[in-house]
Biopython code that builds the backbone (N, CA, C, O; Angstrom):
import numpy as np
from Bio.PDB.StructureBuilder import StructureBuilder

atoms = [
    (1, "MET", "N", (31.198, -151.311, -138.812)),
    (1, "MET", "CA", (31.557, -150.497, -137.672)),
    (1, "MET", "C", (32.219, -151.337, -136.583)),
    (1, "MET", "O", (33.173, -150.904, -135.937)),
    (2, "LEU", "N", (31.696, -152.536, -136.394)),
    (2, "LEU", "CA", (32.268, -153.412, -135.386)),
    (2, "LEU", "C", (33.712, -153.763, -135.722)),
    (2, "LEU", "O", (34.553, -153.869, -134.830)),
    (3, "THR", "N", (33.997, -153.941, -136.998)),
    (3, "THR", "CA", (35.363, -154.278, -137.412)),
    (3, "THR", "C", (36.319, -153.142, -137.083)),
    (3, "THR", "O", (37.429, -153.391, -136.613)),
    (4, "LEU", "N", (35.917, -151.916, -137.316)),
    (4, "LEU", "CA", (36.767, -150.771, -136.992)),
    (4, "LEU", "C", (37.016, -150.666, -135.484)),
    (4, "LEU", "O", (38.122, -150.350, -135.047)),
    (5, "ILE", "N", (35.993, -150.929, -134.717)),
    (5, "ILE", "CA", (36.144, -150.896, -133.260)),
    (5, "ILE", "C", (37.094, -151.997, -132.804)),
    (5, "ILE", "O", (37.937, -151.769, -131.937)),
    (6, "LEU", "N", (36.964, -153.179, -133.378)),
    (6, "LEU", "CA", (37.848, -154.281, -133.006)),
    (6, "LEU", "C", (39.294, -154.005, -133.402)),
    (6, "LEU", "O", (40.217, -154.363, -132.670)),
    (7, "ILE", "N", (39.496, -153.370, -134.553)),
    (7, "ILE", "CA", (40.857, -153.024, -134.975)),
    (7, "ILE", "C", (41.459, -151.991, -134.031)),
    (7, "ILE", "O", (42.618, -152.116, -133.636)),
    (8, "ALA", "N", (40.685, -150.971, -133.664)),
    (8, "ALA", "CA", (41.166, -149.944, -132.734)),
    (8, "ALA", "C", (41.487, -150.550, -131.374)),
    (8, "ALA", "O", (42.477, -150.178, -130.744)),
    (9, "LYS", "N", (40.661, -151.471, -130.926)),
    (9, "LYS", "CA", (40.900, -152.125, -129.641)),
    (9, "LYS", "C", (42.171, -152.962, -129.688)),
    (9, "LYS", "O", (42.944, -152.971, -128.731)),
    (10, "LEU", "N", (42.393, -153.664, -130.794)),
    (10, "LEU", "CA", (43.595, -154.481, -130.950)),
    (10, "LEU", "C", (44.851, -153.622, -130.989)),
    (10, "LEU", "O", (45.861, -153.975, -130.382)),
    (11, "VAL", "N", (44.796, -152.497, -131.700)),
    (11, "VAL", "CA", (45.955, -151.601, -131.767)),
    (11, "VAL", "C", (46.272, -151.055, -130.378)),
    (11, "VAL", "O", (47.439, -150.978, -129.991)),
    (12, "CYS", "N", (45.245, -150.680, -129.630)),
    (12, "CYS", "CA", (45.462, -150.196, -128.263)),
    (12, "CYS", "C", (46.074, -151.280, -127.384)),
    (12, "CYS", "O", (46.986, -151.005, -126.603)),
    (13, "GLU", "N", (45.583, -152.498, -127.504)),
    (13, "GLU", "CA", (46.103, -153.588, -126.673)),
    (13, "GLU", "C", (47.555, -153.900, -126.986)),
    (13, "GLU", "O", (48.353, -154.103, -126.071)),
    (14, "VAL", "N", (47.910, -153.942, -128.263)),
    (14, "VAL", "CA", (49.297, -154.223, -128.639)),
    (14, "VAL", "C", (50.218, -153.106, -128.150)),
    (14, "VAL", "O", (51.299, -153.373, -127.624)),
    (15, "ALA", "N", (49.789, -151.861, -128.323)),
    (15, "ALA", "CA", (50.608, -150.736, -127.883)),
    (15, "ALA", "C", (50.747, -150.719, -126.362)),
    (15, "ALA", "O", (51.831, -150.458, -125.840)),
    (16, "LEU", "N", (49.660, -150.994, -125.654)),
    (16, "LEU", "CA", (49.726, -151.015, -124.187)),
    (16, "LEU", "C", (50.654, -152.111, -123.686)),
    (16, "LEU", "O", (51.457, -151.885, -122.781)),
    (17, "LEU", "N", (50.547, -153.290, -124.270)),
    (17, "LEU", "CA", (51.425, -154.382, -123.828)),
    (17, "LEU", "C", (52.876, -154.109, -124.193)),
    (17, "LEU", "O", (53.777, -154.480, -123.440)),
    (18, "SER", "N", (53.120, -153.473, -125.322)),
    (18, "SER", "CA", (54.491, -153.116, -125.696)),
    (18, "SER", "C", (55.065, -152.073, -124.736)),
    (18, "SER", "O", (56.224, -152.170, -124.330)),
    (19, "LEU", "N", (54.254, -151.078, -124.375)),
    (19, "LEU", "CA", (54.718, -150.077, -123.409)),
    (19, "LEU", "C", (54.952, -150.695, -122.033)),
    (19, "LEU", "O", (55.900, -150.334, -121.336)),
    (20, "LEU", "N", (54.088, -151.622, -121.651)),
    (20, "LEU", "CA", (54.266, -152.300, -120.370)),
    (20, "LEU", "C", (55.543, -153.140, -120.375)),
    (20, "LEU", "O", (56.308, -153.122, -119.411)),
    (21, "GLY", "N", (55.764, -153.867, -121.455)),
    (21, "GLY", "CA", (56.987, -154.661, -121.576)),
    (21, "GLY", "C", (58.227, -153.793, -121.586)),
    (21, "GLY", "O", (59.248, -154.153, -120.999)),
    (22, "ARG", "N", (58.146, -152.650, -122.252)),
    (22, "ARG", "CA", (59.275, -151.720, -122.282)),
    (22, "ARG", "C", (59.589, -151.211, -120.880)),
    (22, "ARG", "O", (60.755, -151.106, -120.499)),
    (23, "GLY", "N", (58.548, -150.895, -120.115)),
    (23, "GLY", "CA", (58.766, -150.415, -118.752)),
    (23, "GLY", "C", (59.355, -151.475, -117.840)),
    (23, "GLY", "O", (60.267, -151.193, -117.063)),
    (24, "VAL", "N", (58.839, -152.686, -117.930)),
    (24, "VAL", "CA", (59.366, -153.773, -117.091)),
    (24, "VAL", "C", (60.810, -154.076, -117.459)),
    (24, "VAL", "O", (61.655, -154.260, -116.583)),
    (25, "LEU", "N", (61.091, -154.125, -118.748)),
    (25, "LEU", "CA", (62.452, -154.407, -119.194)),
    (25, "LEU", "C", (63.409, -153.284, -118.810)),
    (25, "LEU", "O", (64.578, -153.539, -118.524)),
    (26, "ALA", "N", (62.923, -152.040, -118.802)),
    (26, "ALA", "CA", (63.761, -150.925, -118.366)),
    (26, "ALA", "C", (64.102, -151.054, -116.886)),
    (26, "ALA", "O", (65.219, -150.740, -116.473)),
    (27, "LEU", "N", (63.142, -151.515, -116.091)),
    (27, "LEU", "CA", (63.414, -151.707, -114.663)),
    (27, "LEU", "C", (64.384, -152.857, -114.422)),
    (27, "LEU", "O", (65.256, -152.773, -113.556)),
    (28, "VAL", "N", (64.230, -153.927, -115.188)),
    (28, "VAL", "CA", (65.077, -155.106, -114.992)),
    (28, "VAL", "C", (66.496, -154.857, -115.478)),
    (28, "VAL", "O", (67.456, -155.230, -114.803)),
    (29, "SER", "N", (66.642, -154.228, -116.643)),
    (29, "SER", "CA", (67.984, -154.063, -117.199)),
    (29, "SER", "C", (68.735, -152.870, -116.639)),
    (29, "SER", "O", (69.964, -152.834, -116.710)),
    (30, "GLY", "N", (68.037, -151.901, -116.088)),
    (30, "GLY", "CA", (68.712, -150.764, -115.479)),
    (30, "GLY", "C", (69.418, -149.895, -116.502)),
    (30, "GLY", "O", (68.844, -149.537, -117.531)),
    (31, "ASP", "N", (70.669, -149.558, -116.212)),
    (31, "ASP", "CA", (71.442, -148.676, -117.096)),
    (31, "ASP", "C", (71.877, -149.363, -118.378)),
    (31, "ASP", "O", (72.245, -148.685, -119.337)),
    (32, "ARG", "N", (71.846, -150.676, -118.422)),
    (32, "ARG", "CA", (72.275, -151.409, -119.614)),
    (32, "ARG", "C", (71.143, -151.605, -120.619)),
    (32, "ARG", "O", (71.274, -152.400, -121.550)),
    (33, "ARG", "N", (70.042, -150.895, -120.443)),
    (33, "ARG", "CA", (68.894, -151.085, -121.336)),
    (33, "ARG", "C", (69.202, -150.675, -122.772)),
    (33, "ARG", "O", (68.594, -151.206, -123.702)),
    (34, "ASP", "N", (70.127, -149.746, -122.973)),
    (34, "ASP", "CA", (70.435, -149.296, -124.334)),
    (34, "ASP", "C", (71.142, -150.362, -125.155)),
    (34, "ASP", "O", (71.109, -150.313, -126.384)),
    (35, "THR", "N", (71.772, -151.309, -124.508)),
    (35, "THR", "CA", (72.444, -152.391, -125.234)),
    (35, "THR", "C", (71.567, -153.639, -125.341)),
    (35, "THR", "O", (71.971, -154.623, -125.961)),
    (36, "ASN", "N", (70.393, -153.611, -124.753)),
    (36, "ASN", "CA", (69.500, -154.760, -124.778)),
    (36, "ASN", "C", (68.714, -154.774, -126.096)),
    (36, "ASN", "O", (68.064, -153.790, -126.448)),
    (37, "VAL", "N", (68.781, -155.884, -126.808)),
    (37, "VAL", "CA", (68.125, -156.003, -128.111)),
    (37, "VAL", "C", (66.603, -155.951, -127.965)),
    (37, "VAL", "O", (65.928, -155.305, -128.766)),
    (38, "PHE", "N", (66.066, -156.617, -126.961)),
    (38, "PHE", "CA", (64.616, -156.656, -126.789)),
    (38, "PHE", "C", (64.067, -155.281, -126.387)),
    (38, "PHE", "O", (62.969, -154.901, -126.794)),
    (39, "TYR", "N", (64.831, -154.552, -125.596)),
    (39, "TYR", "CA", (64.406, -153.204, -125.241)),
    (39, "TYR", "C", (64.388, -152.311, -126.485)),
    (39, "TYR", "O", (63.478, -151.501, -126.659)),
    (40, "ALA", "N", (65.391, -152.462, -127.344)),
    (40, "ALA", "CA", (65.432, -151.673, -128.581)),
    (40, "ALA", "C", (64.242, -152.016, -129.479)),
    (40, "ALA", "O", (63.676, -151.135, -130.126)),
    (41, "LEU", "N", (63.866, -153.289, -129.517)),
    (41, "LEU", "CA", (62.717, -153.705, -130.312)),
    (41, "LEU", "C", (61.422, -153.089, -129.765)),
    (41, "LEU", "O", (60.604, -152.572, -130.526)),
    (42, "LEU", "N", (61.247, -153.148, -128.448)),
    (42, "LEU", "CA", (60.046, -152.570, -127.845)),
    (42, "LEU", "C", (60.034, -151.040, -127.960)),
    (42, "LEU", "O", (58.977, -150.434, -128.134)),
    (43, "ARG", "N", (61.206, -150.428, -127.862)),
    (43, "ARG", "CA", (61.284, -148.977, -128.023)),
    (43, "ARG", "C", (60.886, -148.577, -129.446)),
    (43, "ARG", "O", (60.202, -147.574, -129.650)),
    (44, "THR", "N", (61.321, -149.372, -130.423)),
    (44, "THR", "CA", (60.959, -149.105, -131.810)),
    (44, "THR", "C", (59.459, -149.288, -132.027)),
    (44, "THR", "O", (58.841, -148.512, -132.757)),
    (45, "ALA", "N", (58.872, -150.297, -131.407)),
    (45, "ALA", "CA", (57.438, -150.564, -131.571)),
    (45, "ALA", "C", (56.573, -149.488, -130.920)),
    (45, "ALA", "O", (55.476, -149.200, -131.400)),
    (46, "THR", "N", (57.054, -148.898, -129.840)),
    (46, "THR", "CA", (56.252, -147.915, -129.112)),
    (46, "THR", "C", (56.587, -146.478, -129.469)),
    (46, "THR", "O", (55.902, -145.555, -129.027)),
    (47, "GLN", "N", (57.622, -146.276, -130.255)),
    (47, "GLN", "CA", (58.060, -144.916, -130.571)),
    (47, "GLN", "C", (56.989, -144.054, -131.242)),
    (47, "GLN", "O", (56.896, -142.870, -130.917)),
    (48, "PRO", "N", (56.169, -144.591, -132.168)),
    (48, "PRO", "CA", (55.128, -143.722, -132.751)),
    (48, "PRO", "C", (54.152, -143.170, -131.719)),
    (48, "PRO", "O", (53.715, -142.025, -131.833)),
    (49, "TRP", "N", (53.812, -143.962, -130.727)),
    (49, "TRP", "CA", (52.861, -143.503, -129.704)),
    (49, "TRP", "C", (53.512, -142.478, -128.784)),
    (49, "TRP", "O", (52.877, -141.504, -128.382)),
    (50, "VAL", "N", (54.777, -142.700, -128.455)),
    (50, "VAL", "CA", (55.484, -141.759, -127.585)),
    (50, "VAL", "C", (55.696, -140.427, -128.311)),
    (50, "VAL", "O", (55.561, -139.363, -127.708)),
    (51, "LYS", "N", (56.027, -140.485, -129.599)),
    (51, "LYS", "CA", (56.197, -139.250, -130.379)),
    (51, "LYS", "C", (54.869, -138.503, -130.505)),
    (51, "LYS", "O", (54.840, -137.276, -130.414)),
    (52, "ALA", "N", (53.777, -139.230, -130.713)),
    (52, "ALA", "CA", (52.466, -138.594, -130.828)),
    (52, "ALA", "C", (52.094, -137.870, -129.537)),
    (52, "ALA", "O", (51.509, -136.788, -129.574)),
    (53, "VAL", "N", (52.431, -138.462, -128.410)),
    (53, "VAL", "CA", (52.164, -137.811, -127.123)),
    (53, "VAL", "C", (53.005, -136.551, -126.997)),
    (53, "VAL", "O", (52.550, -135.555, -126.434)),
    (54, "GLY", "N", (54.220, -136.585, -127.513)),
    (54, "GLY", "CA", (55.086, -135.416, -127.450)),
    (54, "GLY", "C", (54.544, -134.223, -128.213)),
    (54, "GLY", "O", (54.875, -133.080, -127.896)),
    (55, "TRP", "N", (53.704, -134.478, -129.230)),
    (55, "TRP", "CA", (53.141, -133.389, -130.017)),
    (55, "TRP", "C", (52.091, -132.603, -129.249)),
    (55, "TRP", "O", (51.996, -131.385, -129.405)),
    (56, "PHE", "N", (51.302, -133.280, -128.421)),
    (56, "PHE", "CA", (50.202, -132.548, -127.780)),
    (56, "PHE", "C", (50.382, -132.306, -126.291)),
    (56, "PHE", "O", (49.528, -131.674, -125.670)),
    (57, "THR", "N", (51.461, -132.786, -125.707)),
    (57, "THR", "CA", (51.686, -132.476, -124.301)),
    (57, "THR", "C", (52.394, -131.132, -124.190)),
    (57, "THR", "O", (53.170, -130.762, -125.072)),
    (58, "PRO", "N", (52.133, -130.407, -123.121)),
    (58, "PRO", "CA", (52.828, -129.124, -122.950)),
    (58, "PRO", "C", (54.315, -129.349, -122.677)),
    (58, "PRO", "O", (54.735, -130.447, -122.313)),
    (59, "SER", "N", (55.087, -128.305, -122.858)),
    (59, "SER", "CA", (56.539, -128.430, -122.680)),
    (59, "SER", "C", (56.923, -128.650, -121.219)),
    (59, "SER", "O", (58.079, -128.955, -120.926)),
    (60, "VAL", "N", (55.981, -128.502, -120.311)),
    (60, "VAL", "CA", (56.249, -128.737, -118.889)),
    (60, "VAL", "C", (56.499, -130.227, -118.634)),
    (60, "VAL", "O", (57.257, -130.590, -117.734)),
    (61, "VAL", "N", (55.860, -131.081, -119.427)),
    (61, "VAL", "CA", (56.033, -132.530, -119.276)),
    (61, "VAL", "C", (57.390, -132.915, -119.849)),
    (61, "VAL", "O", (57.670, -132.664, -121.021)),
    (62, "LEU", "N", (58.223, -133.517, -119.026)),
    (62, "LEU", "CA", (59.556, -133.913, -119.470)),
    (62, "LEU", "C", (59.474, -135.026, -120.504)),
    (62, "LEU", "O", (58.535, -135.822, -120.502)),
    (63, "GLU", "N", (60.464, -135.073, -121.385)),
    (63, "GLU", "CA", (60.459, -136.074, -122.447)),
    (63, "GLU", "C", (60.558, -137.492, -121.894)),
    (63, "GLU", "O", (60.037, -138.427, -122.502)),
    (64, "ARG", "N", (61.208, -137.664, -120.766)),
    (64, "ARG", "CA", (61.315, -139.009, -120.194)),
    (64, "ARG", "C", (59.979, -139.512, -119.637)),
    (64, "ARG", "O", (59.824, -140.706, -119.380)),
    (65, "HIS", "N", (59.014, -138.600, -119.451)),
    (65, "HIS", "CA", (57.692, -138.996, -118.969)),
    (65, "HIS", "C", (56.710, -139.276, -120.094)),
    (65, "HIS", "O", (55.587, -139.707, -119.833)),
    (66, "HIS", "N", (57.104, -139.043, -121.329)),
    (66, "HIS", "CA", (56.200, -139.268, -122.456)),
    (66, "HIS", "C", (55.723, -140.719, -122.565)),
    (66, "HIS", "O", (54.556, -140.930, -122.895)),
    (67, "PRO", "N", (56.561, -141.731, -122.306)),
    (67, "PRO", "CA", (56.017, -143.104, -122.333)),
    (67, "PRO", "C", (54.906, -143.326, -121.305)),
    (67, "PRO", "O", (53.945, -144.044, -121.579)),
    (68, "TRP", "N", (55.032, -142.715, -120.123)),
    (68, "TRP", "CA", (53.979, -142.849, -119.109)),
    (68, "TRP", "C", (52.685, -142.201, -119.597)),
    (68, "TRP", "O", (51.601, -142.766, -119.451)),
    (69, "VAL", "N", (52.812, -141.024, -120.169)),
    (69, "VAL", "CA", (51.629, -140.322, -120.672)),
    (69, "VAL", "C", (50.996, -141.137, -121.804)),
    (69, "VAL", "O", (49.774, -141.264, -121.875)),
    (70, "ALA", "N", (51.827, -141.683, -122.682)),
    (70, "ALA", "CA", (51.312, -142.508, -123.782)),
    (70, "ALA", "C", (50.566, -143.721, -123.238)),
    (70, "ALA", "O", (49.518, -144.095, -123.764)),
    (71, "PHE", "N", (51.104, -144.337, -122.185)),
    (71, "PHE", "CA", (50.451, -145.493, -121.583)),
    (71, "PHE", "C", (49.065, -145.118, -121.056)),
    (71, "PHE", "O", (48.101, -145.850, -121.282)),
    (72, "TRP", "N", (48.955, -143.997, -120.362)),
    (72, "TRP", "CA", (47.674, -143.597, -119.786)),
    (72, "TRP", "C", (46.692, -143.132, -120.857)),
    (72, "TRP", "O", (45.490, -143.369, -120.737)),
    (73, "VAL", "N", (47.187, -142.476, -121.897)),
    (73, "VAL", "CA", (46.298, -142.060, -122.991)),
    (73, "VAL", "C", (45.777, -143.285, -123.730)),
    (73, "VAL", "O", (44.589, -143.362, -124.043)),
    (74, "LEU", "N", (46.657, -144.245, -124.009)),
    (74, "LEU", "CA", (46.223, -145.470, -124.679)),
    (74, "LEU", "C", (45.285, -146.280, -123.792)),
    (74, "LEU", "O", (44.351, -146.910, -124.287)),
    (75, "GLY", "N", (45.530, -146.265, -122.481)),
    (75, "GLY", "CA", (44.619, -146.947, -121.558)),
    (75, "GLY", "C", (43.232, -146.327, -121.583)),
    (75, "GLY", "O", (42.229, -147.041, -121.575)),
    (76, "ALA", "N", (43.172, -145.006, -121.613)),
    (76, "ALA", "CA", (41.871, -144.327, -121.704)),
    (76, "ALA", "C", (41.206, -144.622, -123.046)),
    (76, "ALA", "O", (39.992, -144.818, -123.111)),
    (77, "ALA", "N", (41.998, -144.652, -124.115)),
    (77, "ALA", "CA", (41.445, -144.975, -125.437)),
    (77, "ALA", "C", (40.914, -146.403, -125.461)),
    (77, "ALA", "O", (39.866, -146.670, -126.048)),
    (78, "TRP", "N", (41.637, -147.315, -124.826)),
    (78, "TRP", "CA", (41.193, -148.713, -124.773)),
    (78, "TRP", "C", (39.869, -148.826, -124.005)),
    (78, "TRP", "O", (38.973, -149.562, -124.418)),
    (79, "LEU", "N", (39.749, -148.104, -122.899)),
    (79, "LEU", "CA", (38.495, -148.115, -122.147)),
    (79, "LEU", "C", (37.348, -147.559, -122.977)),
    (79, "LEU", "O", (36.246, -148.109, -122.957)),
    (80, "TRP", "N", (37.593, -146.473, -123.709)),
    (80, "TRP", "CA", (36.551, -145.876, -124.535)),
    (80, "TRP", "C", (36.135, -146.815, -125.660)),
    (80, "TRP", "O", (34.945, -146.953, -125.946)),
    (81, "VAL", "N", (37.111, -147.463, -126.303)),
    (81, "VAL", "CA", (36.796, -148.379, -127.403)),
    (81, "VAL", "C", (36.059, -149.610, -126.866)),
    (81, "VAL", "O", (35.151, -150.121, -127.521)),
    (82, "THR", "N", (36.440, -150.082, -125.696)),
    (82, "THR", "CA", (35.736, -151.207, -125.090)),
    (82, "THR", "C", (34.290, -150.833, -124.779)),
    (82, "THR", "O", (33.377, -151.624, -125.015)),
    (83, "TRP", "N", (34.082, -149.634, -124.253)),
    (83, "TRP", "CA", (32.723, -149.156, -123.991)),
    (83, "TRP", "C", (31.928, -149.072, -125.288)),
    (83, "TRP", "O", (30.758, -149.450, -125.323)),
    (84, "ALA", "N", (32.560, -148.575, -126.362)),
    (84, "ALA", "CA", (31.880, -148.476, -127.658)),
    (84, "ALA", "C", (31.516, -149.860, -128.190)),
    (84, "ALA", "O", (30.451, -150.037, -128.781)),
    (85, "LYS", "N", (32.395, -150.841, -127.983)),
    (85, "LYS", "CA", (32.115, -152.201, -128.438)),
    (85, "LYS", "C", (30.936, -152.793, -127.676)),
    (85, "LYS", "O", (30.046, -153.395, -128.277)),
    (86, "VAL", "N", (30.928, -152.628, -126.383)),
    (86, "VAL", "CA", (29.834, -153.161, -125.578)),
    (86, "VAL", "C", (28.516, -152.503, -125.970)),
    (86, "VAL", "O", (27.498, -153.181, -126.106)),
    (87, "THR", "N", (28.535, -151.198, -126.149)),
    (87, "THR", "CA", (27.324, -150.481, -126.554)),
    (87, "THR", "C", (26.827, -150.961, -127.907)),
    (87, "THR", "O", (25.632, -151.200, -128.084)),
    (88, "LEU", "N", (27.737, -151.102, -128.861)),
    (88, "LEU", "CA", (27.351, -151.566, -130.189)),
    (88, "LEU", "C", (26.823, -152.992, -130.144)),
    (88, "LEU", "O", (25.841, -153.309, -130.816)),
    (89, "CYS", "N", (27.457, -153.848, -129.365)),
    (89, "CYS", "CA", (27.001, -155.239, -129.269)),
    (89, "CYS", "C", (25.616, -155.349, -128.627)),
    (89, "CYS", "O", (24.821, -156.213, -128.996)),
    (90, "LEU", "N", (25.338, -154.469, -127.668)),
    (90, "LEU", "CA", (24.004, -154.468, -127.080)),
    (90, "LEU", "C", (22.948, -153.969, -128.058)),
    (90, "LEU", "O", (21.796, -154.400, -128.008)),
    (91, "GLU", "N", (23.342, -153.062, -128.949)),
    (91, "GLU", "CA", (22.398, -152.545, -129.936)),
    (91, "GLU", "C", (22.083, -153.570, -131.027)),
    (91, "GLU", "O", (20.923, -153.763, -131.391)),
    (92, "ILE", "N", (23.118, -154.221, -131.541)),
    (92, "ILE", "CA", (22.896, -155.140, -132.667)),
    (92, "ILE", "C", (22.624, -156.565, -132.210)),
    (92, "ILE", "O", (22.233, -157.412, -133.013)),
    (93, "GLY", "N", (22.824, -156.826, -130.959)),
    (93, "GLY", "CA", (22.622, -158.173, -130.431)),
    (93, "GLY", "C", (23.944, -158.854, -130.192)),
    (93, "GLY", "O", (24.859, -158.781, -131.011)),
    (94, "VAL", "N", (24.029, -159.509, -129.072)),
    (94, "VAL", "CA", (25.278, -160.143, -128.668)),
    (94, "VAL", "C", (25.651, -161.276, -129.609)),
    (94, "VAL", "O", (26.836, -161.554, -129.790)),
    (95, "ALA", "N", (24.687, -161.925, -130.202)),
    (95, "ALA", "CA", (24.970, -163.050, -131.107)),
    (95, "ALA", "C", (25.769, -162.589, -132.319)),
    (95, "ALA", "O", (26.561, -163.365, -132.853)),
    (96, "HIS", "N", (25.587, -161.353, -132.766)),
    (96, "HIS", "CA", (26.321, -160.841, -133.925)),
    (96, "HIS", "C", (27.748, -160.436, -133.587)),
    (96, "HIS", "O", (28.555, -160.230, -134.494)),
    (97, "CYS", "N", (28.071, -160.321, -132.330)),
    (97, "CYS", "CA", (29.408, -159.871, -131.910)),
    (97, "CYS", "C", (30.368, -161.029, -131.669)),
    (97, "CYS", "O", (31.528, -160.800, -131.325)),
    (98, "ARG", "N", (29.923, -162.230, -131.838)),
    (98, "ARG", "CA", (30.803, -163.364, -131.590)),
    (98, "ARG", "C", (31.586, -163.738, -132.777)),
    (98, "ARG", "O", (32.377, -164.680, -132.723)),
]
sb = StructureBuilder()
sb.init_structure("model")
sb.init_model(0)
sb.init_chain("A")
sb.init_seg("    ")
for serial, (resi, resn, name, xyz) in enumerate(atoms, 1):
    if name == "N":
        sb.init_residue(resn, " ", resi, " ")
    sb.init_atom(name, np.array(xyz, "f"), 0.0, 1.0, " ", f" {name:<3s}", serial, name[0])
structure = sb.get_structure()
């Protein structure tokens, strides 16, 4: 169970950092972001999460806001998985979680 929690936490962390990098790079590059290779790489890495958010958000949420929603959903998931890890480690003993 601990392994599954650690994998979920790692996936959330990678996705969150990729979304954060995509946002920072979008701010830095401005209108030329579509020609930026690193932005295209980060967009490709985060696209599954942004598409998944598009499936369950109402049509009122604009498509350009889907990365923001994905970031906040993944942040909430990361907090929940971290809480689950701490709870599990307290149950089985901290020595087993190292």
